[in-house]
Backbone bond lengths (Angstrom), bond angles and torsions (degrees), N, CA, C in turn:
res aa  C-N    CA-C-N  psi(-1)  N-CA   C-N-CA  omega(-1)  CA-C   N-CA-C  phi
1 M - - - 1.460 - - 1.524 111.33 -
2 R 1.326 115.21 45.38 1.463 119.45 179.75 1.509 112.35 -101.79
3 T 1.302 116.73 2.17 1.463 119.98 -177.67 1.514 110.25 -112.43
4 T 1.340 113.87 155.68 1.468 119.34 176.97 1.521 110.98 -64.05
5 A 1.323 116.77 -34.60 1.456 120.65 -179.05 1.522 111.75 -59.41
6 S 1.347 117.05 -37.25 1.464 120.50 179.28 1.522 111.11 -63.57
7 F 1.326 117.00 -45.31 1.465 120.29 179.02 1.525 111.30 -65.44
8 V 1.317 116.79 -37.21 1.462 120.00 178.13 1.522 110.47 -65.18
9 R 1.339 117.03 -42.82 1.467 120.11 178.26 1.523 111.64 -61.79
10 I 1.332 116.32 -41.99 1.471 120.09 179.16 1.525 110.50 -62.58
11 L 1.323 116.28 -42.99 1.466 120.30 179.68 1.523 110.93 -62.89
12 I 1.331 116.82 -44.14 1.463 120.51 -179.91 1.525 110.54 -63.94
13 V 1.325 117.32 -44.63 1.466 120.79 179.23 1.526 111.16 -62.79
14 A 1.343 117.49 -41.69 1.464 121.01 179.84 1.528 111.03 -61.44
15 I 1.327 116.60 -43.55 1.464 120.24 179.19 1.530 110.56 -66.21
16 F 1.332 116.50 -43.98 1.470 120.70 -179.57 1.531 111.37 -61.79
17 V 1.343 116.87 -45.60 1.465 120.63 -179.03 1.529 111.05 -62.85
18 Y 1.339 116.69 -40.36 1.472 120.24 179.47 1.528 110.79 -59.94
19 F 1.333 116.66 -52.10 1.458 119.49 -177.41 1.527 111.73 -69.35
20 F 1.338 117.49 -31.07 1.461 120.11 178.43 1.530 110.73 -67.10
21 L 1.333 116.95 -47.39 1.460 120.14 177.91 1.519 111.51 -63.73
22 D 1.325 116.62 -39.40 1.462 120.24 179.11 1.527 110.67 -65.60
23 F 1.332 117.18 -36.11 1.472 121.24 -178.16 1.524 111.46 -70.73
24 I 1.328 116.92 -46.44 1.465 119.36 -176.35 1.524 112.70 -79.92
25 G 1.341 118.07 -19.32 1.458 119.94 -176.03 1.510 115.31 -100.55
26 T 1.326 117.60 -24.82 1.455 120.64 -177.03 1.514 109.93 -78.98
27 S 1.347 115.93 125.52 1.461 120.73 -179.75 1.518 112.27 -103.36
28 G 1.318 117.75 -25.27 1.462 121.34 179.79 1.509 111.23 -122.13
29 E 1.341 115.29 -142.58 1.450 119.89 -179.70 1.529 112.12 -87.60
30 T 1.339 116.96 -17.95 1.455 120.86 -178.03 1.517 110.35 -89.49
31 S 1.318 116.61 134.78 1.465 121.59 -179.17 1.521 110.68 -61.82
32 I 1.333 115.44 146.80 1.462 121.12 178.36 1.515 110.93 -61.32
33 F 1.343 117.32 -27.69 1.465 120.85 -179.72 1.527 111.53 -72.62
34 L 1.349 116.94 -21.79 1.466 120.80 175.06 1.521 111.12 -89.44
35 E 1.342 116.51 -36.42 1.454 119.94 179.27 1.525 111.43 -70.48
36 N 1.322 116.35 -42.32 1.461 122.12 -179.35 1.524 109.26 -128.93
37 P 1.328 117.99 89.23 1.478 120.02 -179.16 1.520 113.34 -57.94
38 I 1.348 117.80 -17.96 1.471 119.89 178.67 1.521 111.24 -62.43
39 M 1.366 116.51 -19.96 1.460 120.59 178.84 1.520 111.33 -64.18
40 W 1.340 117.68 -26.08 1.462 119.83 176.17 1.527 110.29 -62.37
41 L 1.338 115.96 -35.45 1.456 119.62 178.16 1.526 110.58 -66.06
42 A 1.347 116.37 -44.47 1.465 120.04 178.05 1.525 110.68 -62.69
43 Y 1.320 116.26 -41.07 1.471 120.83 178.21 1.528 110.85 -61.46
44 G 1.332 116.66 -45.49 1.456 120.53 -179.67 1.518 112.45 -64.10
45 I 1.345 116.67 -37.15 1.463 120.21 179.74 1.529 110.68 -65.68
46 I 1.347 116.54 -42.85 1.466 120.37 -179.76 1.532 110.48 -62.65
47 V 1.339 116.38 -47.34 1.467 119.98 179.78 1.522 110.48 -64.12
48 L 1.319 116.74 -39.02 1.465 120.54 179.66 1.526 110.85 -63.71
49 F 1.331 117.22 -40.16 1.462 120.38 177.78 1.523 110.75 -63.44
50 Y 1.336 116.47 -39.24 1.462 118.62 179.57 1.524 110.61 -66.73
51 I 1.334 116.63 -42.06 1.468 119.61 177.67 1.530 109.98 -60.81
52 A 1.334 116.56 -40.92 1.465 120.20 178.01 1.522 110.84 -61.40
53 G 1.337 116.79 -37.72 1.455 120.55 176.93 1.514 112.24 -64.23
54 E 1.328 116.42 -42.18 1.470 120.17 177.03 1.526 110.79 -61.37
55 V 1.329 116.09 -43.03 1.459 120.24 -179.76 1.527 110.68 -63.50
56 C 1.347 115.87 -41.88 1.473 119.65 -179.59 1.528 111.06 -63.90
57 I 1.325 117.05 -42.40 1.460 120.38 179.93 1.521 110.89 -62.92
58 E 1.342 117.21 -43.49 1.459 120.84 178.51 1.533 111.00 -64.68
59 A 1.344 115.97 -37.56 1.466 119.12 179.06 1.523 111.15 -65.97
60 I 1.332 116.71 -40.71 1.466 120.34 178.38 1.526 110.57 -63.76
61 K 1.345 116.11 -42.49 1.471 119.39 177.69 1.521 111.08 -60.06
62 S 1.338 116.25 -41.87 1.460 120.24 -178.58 1.525 110.97 -65.12
63 V 1.338 116.63 -41.36 1.461 120.25 179.49 1.526 110.93 -64.98
64 L 1.339 116.00 -44.67 1.460 119.57 179.59 1.525 111.47 -64.38
65 Y 1.340 116.63 -36.20 1.474 120.25 179.44 1.534 110.77 -63.10
66 K 1.330 115.75 -39.82 1.466 119.67 -178.11 1.526 112.15 -70.73
67 T 1.334 117.30 -20.71 1.469 119.54 178.99 1.521 112.38 -80.83
68 L 1.355 115.87 -11.43 1.467 118.96 -179.31 1.527 110.64 -76.80
69 S 1.312 114.65 155.58 1.464 120.29 174.73 1.519 109.30 -73.45
70 P 1.326 118.68 161.30 1.468 120.41 179.17 1.520 112.84 -55.30
71 E 1.355 118.42 -39.05 1.457 120.58 178.69 1.530 110.84 -65.26
72 A 1.347 116.21 -42.61 1.469 119.83 179.60 1.518 110.83 -65.93
73 Q 1.326 117.13 -37.69 1.464 120.25 177.46 1.525 110.89 -63.56
74 A 1.330 116.76 -39.38 1.464 120.56 179.15 1.519 110.45 -64.63
75 R 1.368 116.06 -43.45 1.471 118.85 178.43 1.538 110.50 -63.59
76 Y 1.340 116.03 -40.55 1.478 120.10 179.52 1.533 111.01 -62.82
77 D 1.352 115.57 -44.15 1.461 119.46 179.33 1.526 111.03 -62.33
78 A 1.332 116.67 -39.12 1.464 120.37 179.47 1.525 110.47 -65.12
79 Q 1.335 116.42 -40.14 1.462 120.09 178.83 1.538 110.94 -65.79
80 E 1.321 116.43 -40.20 1.468 119.99 179.04 1.531 110.50 -64.95
81 T 1.325 116.38 -40.76 1.466 119.77 179.25 1.516 110.96 -64.44
82 E 1.327 116.07 -43.07 1.462 120.00 178.76 1.522 111.30 -65.00
83 A 1.327 116.92 -38.19 1.466 120.90 179.92 1.528 110.73 -64.28
84 K 1.351 116.15 -40.50 1.458 119.58 178.23 1.521 111.68 -65.52
85 E 1.331 115.61 -38.65 1.468 119.02 179.72 1.522 111.48 -67.44
86 N 1.327 117.12 -34.64 1.465 121.36 -177.98 1.533 112.92 -89.41
87 Q 1.337 115.93 -0.75 1.459 118.91 -179.74 1.533 109.70 -66.18
88 F 1.307 115.73 129.15 1.472 122.41 -178.04 1.538 111.34 56.71
89 K 1.321 116.55 30.55 1.456 120.45 -177.49 1.517 111.53 -61.95
90 W 1.334 116.82 -42.88 1.473 120.43 -178.17 1.519 111.06 -62.36
91 I 1.341 115.97 -42.70 1.468 119.97 179.86 1.521 110.37 -65.69
92 K 1.319 116.50 -42.81 1.465 119.85 -179.64 1.520 111.38 -63.07
93 E 1.342 115.96 -41.25 1.465 119.11 180.00 1.519 111.38 -66.10
94 K 1.329 117.24 -43.07 1.469 120.32 179.34 1.524 111.33 -63.49
95 Y 1.318 115.56 -40.98 1.464 118.70 -179.64 1.520 110.73 -66.37
96 K 1.334 116.74 -42.44 1.460 120.13 179.34 1.511 111.23 -64.51
97 K 1.345 116.10 -37.80 1.451 120.21 178.85 1.524 111.15 -66.56
98 S 1.363 116.04 -38.47 1.467 119.42 -179.48 1.520 111.17 -67.12
99 L 1.326 117.83 -24.08 1.461 120.29 178.09 1.525 111.99 -74.27
100 G 1.312 116.14 -22.66 1.456 119.57 -178.51 1.507 112.54 70.85
101 S 1.309 116.76 23.28 1.469 119.86 -178.30 1.530 110.56 -70.04
102 K 1.288 114.03 150.98 1.474 121.04 179.77 1.530 109.55 -119.65
103 G 1.290 115.71 152.59 1.448 119.94 175.21 1.520 110.35 -70.48
104 I 1.320 115.40 166.26 1.467 119.14 -178.00 1.521 111.13 -58.46
105 E 1.321 116.36 -37.76 1.459 119.64 -178.82 1.524 112.44 -71.71
106 E 1.352 117.60 -14.65 1.471 121.13 -178.74 1.524 112.31 -110.56
107 E 1.329 118.76 5.46 1.462 121.14 -175.98 1.521 112.49 -65.26
108 H 1.338 118.01 -20.64 1.468 119.70 -179.59 1.534 111.04 -64.98
109 E 1.338 116.31 -18.33 1.468 119.30 -179.55 1.530 112.06 -75.70
110 I 1.331 118.22 -26.59 1.473 120.37 -176.42 1.529 111.91 -117.30
111 I 1.317 116.99 12.76 1.451 119.22 -179.85 1.516 110.21 -77.90
112 L 1.318 117.60 139.93 1.460 122.94 179.45 1.524 110.21 -91.42
113 D 1.336 113.69 169.44 1.464 118.98 -177.46 1.529 112.64 -81.25
114 H 1.322 116.30 -2.35 1.464 118.86 -179.76 1.522 109.91 -69.81
115 N 1.287 115.35 133.48 1.458 119.70 178.94 1.516 108.11 -142.75
116 Y 1.342 114.90 109.72 1.454 120.42 -179.10 1.523 108.67 -114.54
117 D 1.319 114.95 99.43 1.464 120.65 179.51 1.525 111.27 53.08
118 G 1.323 116.09 40.75 1.448 120.55 178.28 1.518 114.46 88.80
119 I 1.359 116.17 -4.86 1.471 119.97 178.37 1.520 107.93 -91.63
120 K 1.333 116.86 121.42 1.456 121.58 -178.47 1.532 110.61 -109.61
121 E 1.337 115.75 160.53 1.468 121.84 -175.10 1.521 110.10 -117.59
122 L 1.332 116.16 136.88 1.458 122.49 177.91 1.525 109.99 -98.32
123 D 1.304 116.28 142.66 1.462 122.26 179.84 1.526 109.71 -93.46
124 N 1.345 116.05 67.20 1.461 120.62 177.81 1.528 110.41 -78.91
125 N 1.329 115.64 152.82 1.466 120.45 175.54 1.523 110.56 -72.39
126 L 1.327 114.28 153.91 1.459 119.08 175.74 1.524 109.38 -69.54
127 P 1.336 118.42 152.75 1.468 120.39 176.76 1.528 110.33 -58.57
128 P 1.321 118.74 137.67 1.470 120.45 -176.65 1.517 113.62 -59.70
129 W 1.355 118.10 -35.55 1.463 119.31 179.95 1.528 110.05 -62.44
130 W 1.336 116.07 -35.64 1.465 119.24 179.74 1.529 110.60 -70.26
131 V 1.337 116.26 -41.87 1.468 121.04 -179.43 1.525 110.65 -63.62
132 Y 1.349 116.79 -46.33 1.466 119.69 -178.34 1.525 111.63 -67.10
133 M 1.312 116.63 -34.90 1.460 119.46 177.03 1.531 110.19 -66.33
134 F 1.318 116.96 -37.94 1.462 120.73 177.44 1.526 110.78 -64.87
135 Y 1.328 116.81 -43.06 1.463 119.89 176.11 1.525 111.12 -61.77
136 G 1.323 115.94 -37.31 1.468 119.46 178.66 1.512 112.30 -63.74
137 T 1.338 117.52 -38.87 1.465 119.98 178.06 1.528 111.21 -65.76
138 I 1.333 116.94 -34.58 1.467 120.06 177.54 1.529 110.39 -65.58
139 I 1.343 116.44 -45.09 1.468 119.98 178.86 1.526 110.78 -62.62
140 F 1.330 116.32 -42.50 1.467 120.43 178.72 1.520 110.96 -61.15
141 A 1.328 116.78 -42.83 1.464 120.57 -178.98 1.529 111.14 -63.07
142 V 1.329 117.32 -40.63 1.466 120.92 179.65 1.530 110.60 -64.98
143 V 1.328 116.44 -46.38 1.468 120.35 179.44 1.525 110.61 -62.13
144 Y 1.314 116.74 -43.36 1.463 121.30 179.89 1.522 110.78 -62.22
145 L 1.336 116.94 -44.09 1.457 121.10 -179.15 1.523 111.13 -62.12
146 V 1.321 116.38 -46.64 1.469 120.05 -178.35 1.523 110.53 -65.61
147 R 1.321 117.14 -43.49 1.468 120.35 -175.24 1.518 112.59 -67.53
148 F 1.326 117.29 -46.25 1.464 119.82 -171.08 1.520 114.23 -98.54
149 E 1.325 118.07 -22.03 1.458 119.60 -178.67 1.525 112.36 -104.30
150 V 1.330 116.88 -32.16 1.467 119.90 -179.42 1.521 110.98 -89.87
151 F 1.346 116.02 -50.31 1.466 120.18 -177.36 1.529 112.86 -93.45
152 N 1.340 117.52 0.61 1.470 122.52 175.05 1.524 112.87 51.52
153 D 1.330 115.84 55.84 1.459 120.01 174.60 1.532 109.22 -70.31
154 Y 1.319 118.01 -174.72 1.455 122.16 -174.13 1.526 111.45 -56.93
155 T 1.338 115.28 150.60 1.457 121.43 177.94 1.528 109.60 -92.08
156 Q 1.315 115.00 172.02 1.462 119.06 178.22 1.516 110.89 -65.25
157 A 1.331 117.31 -35.84 1.464 120.72 178.62 1.525 110.78 -64.47
158 E 1.338 116.71 -42.73 1.466 120.45 178.27 1.526 111.09 -65.46
159 E 1.322 116.53 -39.77 1.452 120.00 178.31 1.526 110.90 -63.20
160 Y 1.333 115.85 -40.26 1.462 120.34 178.35 1.522 111.41 -64.24
161 E 1.335 116.96 -46.41 1.464 120.41 -179.60 1.523 111.33 -62.99
162 T 1.329 117.25 -38.92 1.464 120.63 177.89 1.521 110.94 -64.26
163 A 1.327 115.79 -43.34 1.471 119.99 179.90 1.525 111.21 -64.12
164 V 1.338 116.63 -40.55 1.465 120.29 178.91 1.526 110.60 -65.15
165 A 1.341 117.11 -42.85 1.468 120.73 179.12 1.527 111.25 -61.95
166 E 1.335 116.67 -43.35 1.465 120.12 178.48 1.528 110.86 -64.77
167 A 1.332 116.00 -38.43 1.465 119.61 179.72 1.531 110.75 -65.06
168 K 1.331 117.41 -39.53 1.464 120.86 179.08 1.521 110.92 -63.34
169 V 1.340 116.21 -41.52 1.462 119.74 178.17 1.526 110.47 -62.89
170 E 1.330 116.62 -43.08 1.462 120.74 179.76 1.532 110.96 -64.90
171 I 1.340 116.85 -37.74 1.464 120.50 178.69 1.521 110.80 -64.73
172 E 1.343 116.66 -43.27 1.461 120.34 179.29 1.525 110.91 -63.57
173 E 1.328 117.16 -41.00 1.463 120.25 177.50 1.523 110.83 -64.43
174 W 1.331 115.17 -38.37 1.462 119.35 178.95 1.518 111.69 -67.42
175 K 1.333 117.55 -37.66 1.457 121.46 -179.47 1.523 111.73 -64.06
176 K 1.346 116.29 -27.70 1.468 119.08 -179.69 1.525 111.46 -63.85
177 T 1.315 116.57 -29.52 1.462 120.36 -179.96 1.522 112.11 -102.20
178 A 1.327 117.66 -9.49 1.473 121.59 179.18 1.522 108.48 -97.84
179 K 1.324 116.27 78.92 1.459 120.50 -173.91 1.518 112.80 -67.25
180 D 1.328 117.61 -24.73 1.458 119.42 -178.98 1.527 112.72 -71.16
181 L 1.323 117.45 -7.88 1.463 120.29 177.29 1.524 112.03 -90.23
182 V 1.319 117.49 3.25 1.458 120.79 -176.60 1.524 110.02 -67.50
183 D 1.331 116.15 145.81 1.460 121.70 174.71 1.522 108.37 -137.62
184 V 1.327 116.18 -173.35 1.463 120.06 -175.11 1.527 112.13 -64.63
185 N 1.320 117.20 -22.93 1.466 120.13 -178.92 1.522 112.68 -86.95
186 T 1.325 117.24 -25.20 1.466 120.00 -175.27 1.519 113.11 -111.33
187 V 1.331 118.25 -4.81 1.450 120.64 -177.05 1.525 110.62 -65.22
188 T 1.320 115.75 141.33 1.459 122.11 176.83 1.517 108.77 -131.60
189 L 1.310 115.90 159.53 1.455 121.37 -179.39 1.523 109.61 -66.71
190 L 1.324 116.43 125.21 1.464 121.97 179.21 1.519 109.00 -91.55
191 T 1.318 116.11 132.57 1.459 120.82 -177.30 1.528 113.33 -119.93
192 D 1.323 118.17 -7.06 1.459 120.22 179.08 1.529 110.15 -66.29
193 A 1.311 114.92 142.94 1.464 119.96 -178.56 1.523 111.73 -60.06
194 S 1.343 116.75 -37.34 1.468 119.92 -179.36 1.527 111.19 -63.77
195 D 1.339 116.54 -40.83 1.466 120.14 178.88 1.525 111.08 -67.97
196 L 1.323 117.20 -41.71 1.461 120.49 -179.59 1.522 111.25 -67.84
197 N 1.318 117.78 -37.66 1.464 120.58 176.96 1.524 110.68 -65.62
198 A 1.333 116.20 -39.49 1.465 119.59 176.67 1.526 110.50 -65.07
199 G 1.342 116.59 -40.69 1.459 120.58 177.12 1.520 112.13 -63.77
200 K 1.330 116.11 -37.67 1.470 120.23 177.87 1.525 110.73 -63.76
201 A 1.328 117.03 -42.61 1.464 120.44 179.44 1.528 110.97 -62.47
202 I 1.331 116.66 -41.10 1.476 120.23 178.68 1.519 110.46 -66.52
203 F 1.339 116.69 -41.33 1.462 121.08 -179.74 1.523 110.70 -62.97
204 E 1.338 116.90 -45.72 1.457 120.15 -178.37 1.523 111.90 -68.02
205 A 1.315 116.95 -27.00 1.462 120.17 -179.47 1.519 112.54 -82.38
206 N 1.335 118.14 -25.97 1.464 119.81 -170.97 1.528 115.49 -127.17
207 C 1.325 118.22 -19.12 1.462 119.72 -166.32 1.526 115.45 -115.86
208 I 1.328 118.88 -19.54 1.469 119.09 -172.25 1.528 112.34 -69.43
209 A 1.332 117.78 -19.68 1.462 119.50 178.97 1.526 111.28 -63.49
210 C 1.331 116.73 -30.08 1.467 120.70 -178.31 1.526 112.64 -106.54
211 H 1.318 117.32 -30.36 1.473 120.19 -174.15 1.525 113.42 -112.24
212 K 1.348 117.75 -5.00 1.469 124.12 -176.44 1.530 110.60 68.29
213 S 1.306 114.99 160.20 1.462 119.86 -174.08 1.517 112.83 -69.48
214 D 1.353 117.41 -25.94 1.464 120.05 179.18 1.519 112.90 -97.11
215 G 1.356 117.51 7.08 1.459 121.74 178.06 1.502 114.30 77.34
216 G 1.346 117.34 10.72 1.461 119.52 -176.65 1.509 114.36 -71.60
217 G 1.327 118.00 -17.58 1.455 120.90 177.27 1.512 112.80 95.17
218 G 1.331 116.07 149.43 1.453 123.63 176.50 1.505 107.19 -148.70
219 I 1.334 115.26 -100.27 1.463 118.08 170.07 1.522 109.34 -66.71
220 G 1.305 115.35 -38.75 1.457 121.20 177.50 1.521 111.50 -88.73
221 P 1.317 117.69 169.85 1.465 121.31 -175.81 1.532 112.78 -73.53
222 N 1.317 113.78 165.79 1.457 122.81 175.51 1.533 108.69 -70.38
223 L 1.326 117.34 129.95 1.464 121.55 -177.87 1.524 112.56 -102.10
224 T 1.344 116.56 3.80 1.461 118.99 -175.32 1.515 113.65 -99.37
225 D 1.348 117.26 -15.82 1.464 119.32 -178.27 1.521 110.22 -93.55
226 T 1.308 116.73 -175.06 1.465 122.06 -177.62 1.524 112.27 -96.17
227 Y 1.337 117.03 7.67 1.460 121.24 -179.39 1.528 108.88 -94.00
228 W 1.318 115.90 132.56 1.457 121.45 -179.75 1.529 109.77 -134.24
229 I 1.330 114.96 136.72 1.467 119.71 179.98 1.528 110.70 -77.37
230 L 1.323 117.16 -42.73 1.462 121.67 -177.53 1.528 112.05 -115.17
231 G 1.309 117.43 19.35 1.460 120.52 177.12 1.514 111.99 97.23
232 G 1.319 115.96 144.78 1.454 121.42 178.70 1.517 110.87 -99.86
233 G 1.321 115.25 -166.12 1.462 119.38 -177.66 1.520 111.00 83.87
234 I 1.308 116.09 159.29 1.456 121.21 -173.45 1.525 112.40 -62.99
235 K 1.329 117.94 -37.84 1.469 119.71 -176.99 1.528 111.06 -69.92
236 N 1.329 117.48 -43.76 1.462 120.12 -179.96 1.521 112.08 -67.60
237 V 1.331 116.51 -41.86 1.464 119.61 179.07 1.528 110.40 -65.06
238 F 1.340 116.66 -42.39 1.468 120.63 177.12 1.530 110.05 -59.66
239 H 1.336 116.74 -43.59 1.468 120.88 -179.18 1.520 110.54 -64.68
240 T 1.329 118.07 -40.45 1.460 120.96 179.61 1.521 111.24 -64.97
241 I 1.338 116.83 -41.65 1.465 119.96 178.07 1.516 110.42 -65.28
242 S 1.321 116.23 -40.91 1.454 120.76 -176.80 1.526 112.61 -70.60
243 E 1.328 116.16 -48.60 1.471 120.60 -172.23 1.516 113.62 -99.35
244 G 1.330 117.51 -12.74 1.457 120.31 -178.79 1.518 111.90 94.51
245 G 1.326 115.58 171.09 1.467 121.17 -177.98 1.512 112.41 -88.43
246 R 1.328 114.72 -147.46 1.467 120.35 -177.79 1.523 110.39 -68.38
247 D 1.328 115.82 144.79 1.463 121.07 -178.29 1.518 110.69 -60.96
248 G 1.315 116.64 130.44 1.457 121.77 173.96 1.507 115.46 87.83
249 K 1.329 118.47 -25.27 1.468 118.49 -176.17 1.531 113.14 -142.93
250 G 1.322 116.26 4.02 1.456 118.73 -179.38 1.511 112.22 -100.60
251 M 1.303 115.39 -173.91 1.466 122.03 -179.84 1.531 110.18 -68.53
252 I 1.331 115.82 149.14 1.463 120.28 178.24 1.528 109.92 -73.76
253 S 1.316 116.13 164.54 1.466 121.45 175.35 1.521 109.79 -77.98
254 W 1.345 115.88 136.21 1.450 121.25 -178.24 1.526 112.82 -109.09
255 K 1.328 118.46 4.64 1.459 120.16 -174.55 1.524 113.45 -67.36
256 S 1.335 116.83 -20.23 1.461 119.08 177.85 1.528 111.99 -87.58
257 D 1.335 116.86 -12.12 1.466 121.35 -179.11 1.526 112.53 -107.11
258 L 1.318 116.98 -27.74 1.462 121.26 -176.91 1.518 110.49 -117.52
259 K 1.313 115.47 144.98 1.457 120.59 174.33 1.525 109.48 -75.44
260 P 1.346 117.42 160.56 1.473 119.35 178.32 1.524 113.10 -54.71
261 L 1.337 117.03 -40.37 1.457 119.55 178.98 1.524 110.90 -64.68
262 E 1.321 117.29 -40.25 1.466 120.34 179.87 1.522 111.10 -65.82
263 M 1.328 117.64 -37.49 1.470 120.25 177.35 1.521 110.43 -66.92
264 A 1.328 117.17 -37.47 1.466 120.30 176.98 1.525 110.62 -66.30
265 Q 1.322 117.17 -37.58 1.462 120.70 179.90 1.523 111.59 -67.38
266 V 1.332 117.67 -45.75 1.457 119.57 -178.77 1.527 110.77 -71.11
267 A 1.337 117.69 -32.95 1.472 120.19 176.51 1.523 110.48 -64.95
268 S 1.321 116.78 -41.11 1.462 120.53 177.97 1.517 110.97 -65.85
269 Y 1.333 116.81 -37.35 1.468 119.92 178.27 1.523 110.85 -67.48
270 V 1.329 117.57 -39.62 1.464 121.46 179.14 1.520 110.91 -59.48
271 L 1.330 116.70 -40.62 1.467 119.72 -178.57 1.522 111.80 -68.64
272 N 1.318 118.21 -14.95 1.462 120.54 175.98 1.519 112.31 -72.30
273 F 1.350 116.68 -15.78 1.467 120.09 177.54 1.530 112.21 -72.74
274 Q 1.313 117.47 -18.22 1.456 121.14 -176.77 1.527 110.71 -58.03
275 G 1.326 115.52 127.45 1.465 120.44 177.25 1.512 114.44 86.83
276 T 1.357 118.40 -3.01 1.454 120.27 178.37 1.529 109.80 -87.77
277 T 1.302 116.36 168.48 1.463 121.42 -177.75 1.520 109.13 -117.00
278 P 1.329 119.26 104.67 1.464 121.18 179.19 1.530 111.20 -75.58
279 A 1.313 115.00 165.73 1.469 119.85 -178.31 1.529 111.22 -67.64
280 E 1.308 117.92 -44.49 1.465 122.16 -179.76 1.524 109.01 -131.57
281 P 1.328 117.82 79.17 1.469 119.90 -176.50 1.526 112.46 -67.31
282 K 1.310 114.37 135.42 1.455 119.69 176.69 1.519 109.42 -79.67
283 E 1.313 116.12 153.74 1.466 121.04 -179.47 1.533 109.81 -61.68
284 A 1.312 115.41 142.11 1.462 121.19 -176.20 1.522 111.68 -59.16
285 E 1.321 116.65 142.81 1.466 123.15 176.58 1.521 108.96 -130.18
286 G 1.305 116.35 149.84 1.458 120.14 178.81 1.516 111.69 86.23
287 E 1.301 115.34 -151.66 1.457 121.89 -177.34 1.520 110.15 -125.91
288 I 1.330 114.80 157.36 1.458 119.35 175.73 1.523 108.46 -65.27
289 W 1.323 115.25 129.64 1.466 119.86 -178.02 1.518 109.45 -106.04
290 V 1.322 115.54 130.60 1.460 122.47 177.39 1.518 107.96 -116.30
291 D 1.302 116.24 129.02 1.467 121.11 -179.40 1.526 109.52 -65.02
292 P 1.340 117.90 117.05 1.471 119.33 -178.85 1.518 112.85 -68.15
293 D 1.329 117.32 -19.50 1.459 120.16 -179.66 1.521 112.79 -91.83
294 A 1.331 116.06 -2.54 1.464 118.72 -179.74 1.522 109.69 -71.09
295 P 1.328 117.68 141.16 1.472 119.87 179.00 1.529 111.02 -65.91
296 T 1.316 115.88 136.44 1.464 120.96 179.48 1.511 109.47 -117.81
297 D 1.342 115.56 147.67 1.460 121.62 179.04 1.512 108.69 -91.17
298 T 1.325 116.15 101.92 1.468 121.31 -176.47 1.519 112.93 -89.20
299 Q 1.317 116.30 -3.87 1.458 118.64 -178.39 1.518 109.44 -78.27
300 E 1.321 117.14 119.32 1.456 122.25 -179.00 1.517 110.05 -77.95
301 A 1.332 113.74 142.02 1.463 118.70 178.85 1.523 109.74 -73.31
302 T 1.286 117.25 132.22 1.467 122.77 179.50 1.517 108.78 -106.57
303 P 1.306 116.66 133.13 1.469 119.03 -178.64 1.511 111.17 -63.67
304 E 1.311 113.89 139.33 1.459 119.47 180.00 1.523 109.24 -85.29
305 I 1.286 116.36 128.68 1.467 121.93 -179.52 1.514 108.84 -95.54
306 V 1.297 114.51 123.25 1.467 120.42 -179.27 1.519 109.30 -111.52
307 N 1.279 115.97 124.77 1.474 120.57 176.94 1.528 109.72 -85.91
308 D 1.324 115.23 118.29 1.472 120.89 179.74 1.514 108.69 -96.63
309 S 1.323 115.35 116.75 1.474 119.35 -178.13 1.517 112.67 -72.32
310 T 1.347 114.23 -13.43 1.494 116.99 -179.00 1.498 112.05 -96.34
311 A 1.310 115.68 0.67 1.478 117.70 -178.31 1.511 110.81 -64.17
312 V 1.324 115.71 144.16 1.467 121.35 -178.12 1.526 108.86 -111.36
313 K 1.286 116.61 128.02 1.461 121.44 -179.20 1.514 108.96 -83.36
314 L 1.338 115.03 123.00 1.452 120.34 -179.62 1.523 108.86 -100.49
315 T 1.253 116.04 138.33 1.471 122.36 176.36 1.501 109.05 -126.06
316 M 1.271 116.97 147.85 1.463 122.30 179.51 1.515 108.93 -116.32
317 N 1.301 112.16 131.72 1.475 119.44 179.84 1.539 109.61 -81.00
């Protein structure tokens, strides 16, 4: 590994292996290296094996070189020097030819008439990369002019609005899986067994001292009836857990101890107590809470009129 070519090969292999593993391992939008950090270990092992191979090849070359006679070593060195000189020879010659450069003995052919205190100027061609890049900007300008000024394609304002709309959709999709971003306005009732089990663990660790393990209530209110001091439903319960109960005599705020997802989990678990029968239920506190978003039957019952064929019509004289 004493040559630049060896380091270049290692760099190319390292980049190729990274993108190859990321391509075959990534199933969604998140890189496999973020989903499974253990992949960094596999990546490092592969690159390390390749580096070891490069070292072994160089070591074998060095050993074989030392076994050669002095004359053979001289011939080998001469061949290596010639190979380096001829490396990319065709490209170098084409590039030099495209520059139109002249040798010192031929500079009189491209010298200009400018003479500033004995300093003369040569009329060399511009570098080809610069010329082709300039031509590319001209082509781009023509295409841009025709597309946006002649055919009136989208404007910058429309492009911005489209990008913002797409970003909002992506953010909403991302929020669906980012449960820790939940707040009192976006919280919803969790029904997955994993969330409810997590909520149960949090409740048993922090809440049974006041509400008992069956939600029947002790120092805190009964959680099994329909009476609520600060309102029922997932949003109100989440808010009470987050901000605490009534000043001076209510529950403390848990937002500094629990993550938003954990508060949503325990709030969802608490609502599972509704309708259950605790061993020693505490007397109801607060008021009956009715979900304002619950569907209501507004259709009034109309009495059914039955015609009796045996009815007798009475008349008064």
